[in-house]
N, C-alpha and C positions, 0 to 999 in steps of 0.2 A: 516370525509369526507374532502378531499382537498379543500383549498381556494386558487385557483391559481390566484386570482387577488391578493394576498399578494405578489406576486413575482415581480409584476411591480408596487410595490407601495414601493419606498423606505424608506419614513417616517415609514410605518408601520412595515416594515422589522427590521428596526434597533430598533424600540421600542420592536418587538416581541422576538428579540436575546436579552434576558437580561443577560445572561451568556458571551457575546461577542464571541460566536463561531466562527462566520464568519471572525472576526478580529483574531481569533486565527490560524485558518486553513489559512488566506492570510499570515501567518508569516512563512511558510514552506521555503522560499527563506532564511529569517533571521536564520532560525534553521540550515540550511546548512552550512551559513558563519559562524555562533559561533562554528559549530563544526569543522571546518577548522580551527579556530582560535586555537581552544581547541589543537587540534593534534598539531599545529605547536609550541604552548609551551612547552607542554608534548615531543616535539621531537619525536615524533611518526614514521617520517621516518628514524630518525637516530637507534632510538632503535628496530626496525623492520629489520634492515639491517643486517639479520642473515645468509645470503644464503637462499637457496631453501629449505623450510622445508619439513617432510617427509609426512605431511598431514595439512590441513586445515579443521578446526573443527567448524562447524556452529550450535550453541546450539540453537535449537526451544524453545521458552518460550510463555507463553499466550498472548493475545492481539495482537498489530501489529507485534508483532515478529514473529507471525507464517507465515504470508504471506512474509513479509520480507526476512526473512531466506530463502524461496523458492525461492524469487526473486535474491536474491545473488547468489544462487546457480545455477539457470537458466543463470545468466549473465557470471558465471565463467565456468561452465563446458565445452564449447564447446573448448575453448582454454587453460583452465588452465593446467600448465606442473604439477601440483601435484595433488594428490587425494583430492577432495572436499567431506567431509562426514557432511551428515545431520543428527542430533540426537537430541533426546528431553533430552538426560543427558549426561553429559561428560564421555566417554567411560572409561572402565575399563583400557584399554591398553595405555592411554595416557601417553606421554614421553616428554623427554627433546628437541626432534625434531620436535615437533608438536607445531601448533597456533591455539588458542581457541579463537573464537570470540562470542560475544551474545550480544543480545538487550534486556533490560528489564525496563520495568516503576514500577515494583513492588520491592520496596525497601526492603521488608520482603520476598523475593522469597528463602527461605530456602535450598530449593532442587537445586536450581543455586548456591547460596553461598557455598554448600557442595562440588559440583562439581568443582568450580572455586579453591576452597581451595585445593582440592586433585590434580587439575591440577598443581598447583603451588608448591604443595609439591614434585611433581615427575618432576619439572622443565620444563614444556611447559610454552609457552609465551601467556599471555591471555591479550586479548582487551576487555574491557567491554564498552557498551554504557546503561549508566543507571545513576540514582541518585547516589548523593555523600552521602548519609547518609544510615543507616541501616544495616543489615546484610549482603548484597550482597557486597556493597561498603566494608565494613569491612573485607571481604574475600579477597579483592584485594588489601588492603592499603600496599603499599612498594613491592609488589610482582608482579604486572600486571599494567597496561595501562588503566585507566579511563577517559573516554569521558563524563563528565556529562554535564545536561542540562544548558543552560544559558538563554533561552527563555520559559518563564512560559506558557506551553499550557497543555490541559487536554490528558491524556494518549492515548486516541483515536487518537489523531491528531499528532503523534511524528513519522510517517512513515519516513518523509523526514529526520529528525536527524538520526536515524536509518541507513537509505540507505546511507548518508553522511558519518558516522562513517563506514560501512562495506566496501563502495569504497574507503576510505582513507586508510583503514587497507590491501586492496586489492592493490592499488596502490603501497604503501611503500612496501610490499611484491614482488612487480614485477610480479604478477600472472595476473594482469589486467590494463589496460590503461583507465580511465575514467575520462572525465572533469568535476570535482565538480564544478568549476566556473561557467561553462556553465549552469551546473544543477540549480543551485543557481539563475541564471538570467533567466532562462526559467520558473521557480516556479514563480519568481515575476511577470513575463509578464503574465502566467496563472491567478494569483490572481487579476491582473489588469481587464484580462477579465472576471473573474468571479465576479467582485465587483459588491454590492447590488446595485448600483445605475445604472447599465446598465440594459436594458430590456432584455426581454426572446429572441428576435430575435437576439441580438448581443452577448449575455451572454452564451458561452456553456455550463456552470455548470447548470443555471436555464434551458435551453433547454434540457439538460439531465435529469433535474429531471420531468420536466412534460412529458419526453417519458418514464418514470419509472412509473409514478404516476397511481394509480388503476388498476397496472398489477402487476403479478408476474415477476420479472426480471429473466432472465435466460443468464448469462453472460458465454459465451462460447470463450475460448482462442484458438487462431489459432497457438500458438507457447508457448514454456514454460514460458517465461517471463509473457506474456500476460495473461496465467493462473493464475499466482501467483499474478497480479495485480486485476484479476478478484476476488482472494479470499480476497485481501484485500477490493476490492468494497464491496463485500458481509458484511463485517466485519462492514465497516462503514455504510452501509444501516441498518444493524440490531440497532448499536449503536445508531443512529442518528434519523433515520426515522422510526424505530420499523418495518422493510420489512424484510419478509422472502426472501432470494434469493439463486439462484441453481448458483453455480460457478464450472465449470469443462472445462476440455481439450474438445475441439470440437469433435474428434475422440472418445472420452469416452462417450460423450453426444450421439452421433449418435449410441452407443451401447445399449441404453436405449429404445427401440422401443416405447412402450407405450407413453413416456414423448415426444420421438422425434415427434410422431404423432400428440399428443397436441399442440407442439410448430407450426408445420406445419399449422394446422387448426387455432390456435389462431392468426396467422399472417395475416389472411383475415379480411375483413369488417363482414362476417359472422361466427359465432362459432358454428360450428355442434355440438360440444360437451357440450354446453350449456344446462342446464338443466332450463326449464322454473320455475320450482316451486321453485328453489334457485338461479333464476337469479341476485337476488340482491346481495347475498352472494359470488356467485363466482367471481373469478378474471382469467381473460385471461392470458395467457403468454405472454412477450415480450422478444424476443431473440435479444441480442445485440453481435455479433462476436468482439472481441478484436484482433488486430493484433500490434504487435511491431515489429517483423522482417521485413526486407525490402530486396528487390532484387528478382530475377526471381523466386526462389523457394517459396519465400512468396507470390509473385503474384499469382503463380499458385494455391497454398492452399486459398488463397482468392477468388479466381473465382470458383473452385470447391465448396465452401461452401457456396457461395450466388446464384448457381446454385441449390444446394441442398435445400437450406432455402431460397428462393427468397424474402419472406417477411421480412428476418431478417435484423436488422440495423447494420452497420458496423462502428466500431469506430477505426481508423489508425492514429494515433497520427502524423506518418511520412509523411503524406500527408500534413500536416499544420505546423509540428514544425521542425525546423532545429536543430540538436544534434544528439548524438550517442544513443544506446539503452536505457542505464541507465538514460539519460534526458528525452527520450520518455516515460519509466515506471514511473519516478518521476512525470513528468506532468499528466499523466493520473490517477494516484492515487490521486493528488491533486482534478483533476477535479470530480472523484467520491466524495471525501470527501465534497466539496463544493456544491454538489448535494444534498448529505445525509442531509446536514443541511439545506438546502433550502426545501426539502421535510419535514423535521422534523418540520421545523419552519409553515409550509404552513397547515401542518396536524396537528399541536399539539401534536405530538407524539416523542419528542426528549427524546431519552433513555438515554444521558450521560449528559445531561446538568447540572444537579445537583452536577455535580463531579467537576465542574471549576468555579472559581470566577476570573474575571480580576484584575489585579493590579490596585489598585488606584492611582492618582497621589498625 
């Protein structure tokens, strides 16, 4: 059962957070800055000054890398002058005119290591965001560009670092213009807003946690970038709150009639689908519509979705945060990470806490 009183008791929160997960999540901005520093040190921009590549290959790996890769693709595809290929493994046709980017937190990912080694052997340029030890790092040694972590956080909270690495790569290739410094600043601001000392009325992460508590979250994105962030949110909620979550494109969600009807019914005060015999076991759905795009088309999509699901909540960072789409995506991802940790602490169901021990002075 959720102890919601814990969320507004900073002393108890700090005591419950024995693994320092709230502090680790709040270091998202620091992750971005450290990645930017490493990129400058290894002269990423100069070494990726290759002219227009034949293709930019984004390799999907388990963990935060799955949603992260989809977000990078969503940010790139509308205006990228080269093909963007999203794949689970380095393709067999990889060649000297291609650029490969991957993010992993598993130093022993042998499938990725083999793919990187093959890409390097055929002359492709490889950028890896990952640990500096293990088979993966060995596969790139002397042959590619490694953006290794400097800020110790659990693997479930490396989304900001991977996003910074992907944006730095895209910027260096000239296929995207993203303000990585603004991303770091806005992540710091979001971490401050989500600090454990702020009460639930002024803390967007705590407020979000309470909206999702004792419900089945249905996070439906109104645009491709929002769908990717929804998938990362589902991952974070599973990792730290032990919560099963549906993440989907809004139009795809509408194509599932039974689930859509349940979402509409669950948005009211009375749940007509509730079975009294199993009332204590059943959880009602809570639909949150996520929107990252701005402009007339995005406004029309929000209006249509709100009319179709009048009881659904709307999360649109563009209404409150100044920044481009990568900034809004990063901030929303962090908000869900913090909310997941708060939910896990309040419910005692942290799924990934045992994997991380904060550094001691």
